N, C-alpha and C positions, 0 to 999 in steps of 0.2 A: 456257392460263393468261392470264390478262390482262399486260400489260407492264406494269404500275405492281408487281402480286405479284411478277413476276418480279423486276425491278430491288430489292425489297424482300428477299427472299432471297437476291437475290446480297450485297445491301448485309450482312445479316446472319453470311452466312458469310464476307466477309471481316473483318467486325468481330469475330466469333468466335475467328477466325485470329490477328488482332494479339493479344486478350487471350491466349490461349494459349500465342503465341510471345513475349511480351517480359514480363519481370518488372517487377513495381512498384517496388521498391525496388533501386538500383542499389548496389555497395558506398556504406558512409556512414563518416564517422569515428563511432569509437565514445566516447559520453560516459558510459557505464555503470561501464568497467572503469576505476579509478582510477589516475592517474601517482603512484607512487610513486618517490621518490627517496631518498637514504641520508641528508637533510639534514631537518629542522624543516617538515613539513606546513606548509603557508598554503591555510584555508580562509578562503571566503566564501561566505554562503549568505543569500538574502532570498528573498521571494516572486518576484523578477522576475529573479533572479541568483545561479547556485550553480557556483562555482568551486574547483577543487582543484589547488594547485600551476600555475595560469594556464591550465587548461584546464576548459571547461563540464563541469560534473558531474551526473548525477542519481542521488543517494541512495536508494538500494532497503536498507531496513534491517530486520534481524529481533533479535527479543527471546531470551532465554535461551540464549543460543548458548555451551556449551564449549569448550574446545580439542580436544578431539576432535572436536569436529562440526565444525570450521571447513574442513574439506576436501569435506564435503558440502554445507553452506548455499554454497558458495563455487560449488560443480556445479551448485546450484539456479540460479545466478542471483544472490544476492544480494551485496551489496559493501561492507556494514556491518552489524556485530556487536556484540553488548551482553551484558553476562553481571549477572546480580544480585548475584553473591559480588564482582564485583572491588572496591569499595569497602573490603570486609572483609579481601583479601589481603593478606599478608606482601608488599613492596614486591619481594620478587626473583620472585613468584607475577603479581602485575602487570605486571611488564618481559616476562616468558615470554607472558603473554596478548597482549600489541601484537609481541611479537615473531614469536610463533605468524601474528596475522592480516596481518602484513606478509608473512610467507614464502607465505602463500596468496593473496595480493592483494588482502585485507581491510583495511578500516578501521574503527577502534571508535568507537562514541559510549560513552565514558569513564561510569558512575554514580560520582555524589559523594555518594550519601545525604543530601541538603542539606533532606529533608523531615522529618528525624527526630533527635531532639537536637540542633539546630544550635547550641548555645552548646559544647556536649561534642566535637562533631565538629567545629569549625571549624578549629582547629588542624593536624588531619590532614587536613581538605579543602584545606587552604592547603599544605600538605608533598607532599600528592599532585601538587598544579597546578604547584608549584615544579619535583618529581623530573619528571616525563611529560611537561612542556609542549613539549621538544623532539623527542618520539618522532615518526618520519616516519610510522608506522600511526596518528597521532590524528586524530582528525577533529573530533570535538565533544566538549564534558562537558556531560553529562547530568546537571546541578546538582541535580535533585529531579523525584521521580517523586508527584504529588499533593499538592504543600504546602498547606497549611489551617491558617489561623490559629489554630486550635484548637492547634497544636504549634510554630507559627512565626511570629516576628514579623516584618514587612511589611518595619520598615526594616532591621533585622538583615540580612533576608535579602537585601536590596537592596545592603546595603554590604558584602556577601560577593560577591554581582555583579560592584561595579564595582569591589572588588580584583583577581578574576580578571580581567576585563576590559583592567584596566591591567598586570594581570603577564602575562597571554598573551591580545596582541591578535589573533592569527595564527589562534584558534580560534572557533567558535560557542559559546554558551551556550544549550541547551535545554531545556524544562522541558514535563511534563505536567501542564496545569493545570486544575482543575476550577473553581478562583478566578481566572478571568484576573483581574479588575478588582482585585485585591488583589496580584498578583504579575505585572502586564504590563511594569514596569519593569524587572525582574530578567531578563530573558531575551531572548535574541536572535530566539527563533520558539518558537511557542505550538505544542506538539505535540498535537492535537485528537484524541481517543478516540470514532473513529465505527466503533462496534461492529454496528453494523444489519444490516454484512453484503453485504449483496446489493443492487446500485442503487436499485429501487425503493424501499426501505427506507432508504437510505442520504441520498438529498436532502432530505428534510424535517428532517433532525437537523444537517444542515450550513447550510441556509437560517436554520434556527433561531437555531444558534451565531453567525452572521454579524450574524445582524438584532438579538440579542440581548445578547452577550456581548462578541463582537469588534467588528461595526461594521467592518469591513476594515480596523481601523486599526493590527493586530498580524500579522506576517509569521505563516503558521501551515502546517503539515503534518499531511498526515492519518496517525493508526494505524488500520491498517484489524483485523480477526480475522484468523483461521486455526481458533477453538476453535469450540465449542457450549456454548451457555450454559442449554441445557434439553433435556429429551427426554420424551416421552412413550410408554407402552407398556405389556406386564403387569406390575405389581408396580409399575411407576412414572407415579403419577397426574397428577403436577403438571409441567407444560411449563415451568416455570421452574426445573427441579430440575436440579441436577449432583451428581455424586459429591462434587466437592470442598465443594460447599454443603451437601449433606446431612450429611458428618461435621463440618464446622463445626458446624452445631445437637446433636449427640450431643456435642460436645465440649464446648459453650457450657452443657451438661447436665452436665459432669460424667464422662460415658460415656469409660471409654477403651477402647484396644485388646485385645482379650482379653476383654474383656465379652462378655456375651450379646447384649446389645440392636447393639454393635458388630458382631458376626459377624454378625447377623441382616440386618445392614445390607451387609456384605460378600457376602454370600449374594443380597441383589436384585440388585447390580450384576454379579455372575458373568458372566451372558450377555452382555453388554457387554464384558467381557475376553476372551471365546469367540468373538466376531464384530466384533474392532475395525477389520475392514476392510469389515466390510459387518453395520453395526447392523441393518439394515433384516430381516436372515434372523434376527434376534431378538426380531423383532418388535417394536423400539428406532425410534420416529422422532424425527429429530433438529428442532430449532427452526426458524422460518421465517428466523432470522438468519446461520443456519449456510451458507456457500457450497459447498453440496451437490452440484451440477453445474458439468461444465467450461466452461459460459459465465459461471455466476456469478464462478467463481474470476479468470477473465480479465474481466469485466465490472468489477468493481469495481474491478480494476487502472486499468483504461481510465476510468471514473469520476472516481477519484481525480485524474488528469492533467486530463480536459476541466473537471472543477471547480475548478483552480488550483491544486492541491497540488505543490509544486515537489517532488516523490518520493513515497516512499509507505514506512512503516515496519509491519511486521507482526509481532503478536501472539497467538500466538507458537510456537517451535519445538519440534517433539518429535521425536524419532529414532524413524524410519520404522522401524526394524526393530526398537524397543523395543515395552513395554508400558504400559500405562496405571498410573499411580499414584494409586488410587483418593483418598487422603488427602489427595495434594498436585497432582495431577496433571488436568493440561485437556485432555479430548478434541479433537484438531485434525484437521485435513485431512490431516495428515501419514500418517497412518494408513491412509489411502485410497490405493490405489495409482493408479486412476483420476486422483485428484484434484492427486496428486503431480504425474502427466504433465501435469495442467492447468497446475500452475503454474508448472513446469519450462518449458514452451513460452510461457507467458504472457510470461517473463523475460525470454527469447531474443527474442521480437517487439519489447521494450520493448528490450534492445540493439540489435536491426536498424531501431528506427525512434528512435534518442538524437537524433539530430540536429533531429527535429520537437519531440520531446515536452521537451528541456531546457528551462526556463524558458516552461511552460506560461501562465501568465499574463502573458506578454510579448508586444506585437505578436500578439494574436491574435482569434479573434469567438468569440462563444458565444450562442445562442440555443434557445428551447424554439420549438417547431412551435406555430404559432397554432390550429388544428386537436386537436391533441392535445399539448396540454402536458406530458405526461411521455415526449417524444420530443425525447431533449437532442443538440443542435450542438452539435461546438465544432471550429475549423479553425485553421490557421494556412500562410500561403504561407512556403515556405522555398526560393530558388533555383530561382523560375522552377516548384516543382510544389506544389500544394495538397494538405495532409494533411486529411479529413475524418472524423472520429469519431461517429457516431450511436450512440446508446444509448437500449435499450429500458428507461424506467424506468418501464412501465405495471404491471409483475408478469405479467403475463401473454403470452403470444405475441402477436406484433400482424401483419397484413400493412396496411402501412406506405405511406401519400401522405402527403409534405412538401416546403414549400417552401426549395428552396437556392438563392432567388432573393438574400436577402441575403448570398450570397458572389458574386456577380455573374457564376450557372451559369444558361445557359439548356437550351441543348440540347447541353451536352457528354455526351462516353462517360466515363463512370467506371469505372476498374478497382479492383478488388476486392482489397484487401491477403489473403495467404495464401491468394487462393483464383483464382488466376492465369488460370483457366480460365472465369472468369465476369467479367462486366463489365454496365454498368448504363447504359441510355441515358438522359439527361433527356429530357422532353416539357415543354417551355414552363417548364422551370426546377423541375420536380415528381420527386423521386424516390420510386420506386414499388420497394418490396423489403420481404421477408420476415424477420421476427425471432423467435428463440427466445427465452423468457423469460428476463429479465437480460441478451439478449447485445448486444454491441457489436460494429458492422463498421466496417471502415477502408478508405479509399476515397480513390483517387488522381485527381487531373486535371493535366495542364499548363495553367498558366494564367501569363501575363504580366503582365497590368495588377489592378492591385492596386485594382478595381474593388469595393469591400466597405462594407457599412453596418455598422458598428462600434455 
């Protein structure tokens, strides 16, 4: 064996041993678990700063959570909960919801139903804010879900927002807007519904939103989807059809539960009910927007942070041990144990990496690869350790070669997070690695100098 080859083999063994023996991430502060006190919570939120009771905080919210669901949701790794029934609850039930969240170490984005019958509900909204503004589990007021000028006067809506901010300056007001131009002055953050599901489908929607609707002037946070919006297979011919919309169409025609046509529709979906954990066994195929692999589940969360979302909200929760209500329910990843495991593992990673991911739009570097613009890189330097997230947004498996020269990296050794037995050696700043469809890799490298192209 030639001396050069022998030296290379020795160095490779030494490098591999180093990758195996040294953990990528040491014990770090936890910016996912909220610091709760017995007094009023104080929350500050923007694109570049997120704080709860004086400590940095990453909001990881989920919709449609009942009191009985809170321990399970907490166990998954979420830290914020919402209930669509909150505004309609009597005050004692509202208090119990907030109290139970507090007992589970959760916070609440409390719905005020401002998108419907605003004139009729204004006084009740004000009473709710006055009654619960000092609750220690309150994170934000969810003033409106999809307000529209068809039903809400923007001036009246903004007047209510102004009243809330004056009455309760300690909590942000958030809306999910489809008409941001009409209501941008009536919220502190726009919760953008990015329901394309997987990384390669998410980026075009976000780019269009930022360029045409938001133009980078309003704090925004991503709502990702856990549900499927369409199926195809035996008896189901439209890939845009789901049980809820199918029964909606029947209801619009005046068909009622128990009618023959309604029963036939129930029979059509029975195979799905029989195979909730594995629809493919019934010949049913999910749509392209459903995060149907562990890589897609994980990749979507990393995608949100890498593209600037200061936290993530998930629509929506389903009881993993429950069944699907064909009329009102949505099929979600919670029905599939392998996807539940991927979600739980991903949220644990976000907790582990929270010191790097909190405020991802601050002091960061992000770019697309010149040769393959569907490979996206996000990076930040924290206390001499650089995190690098590389996202495969091509929609296909990739053997990638991309330049990390914009990060000032040339011949360093990158350690792969959660793969401590593996490391990657850069050659002239070129990263060579394999990516499954929708996969994200997280790398670390020691780097003291901030020689980075912004």
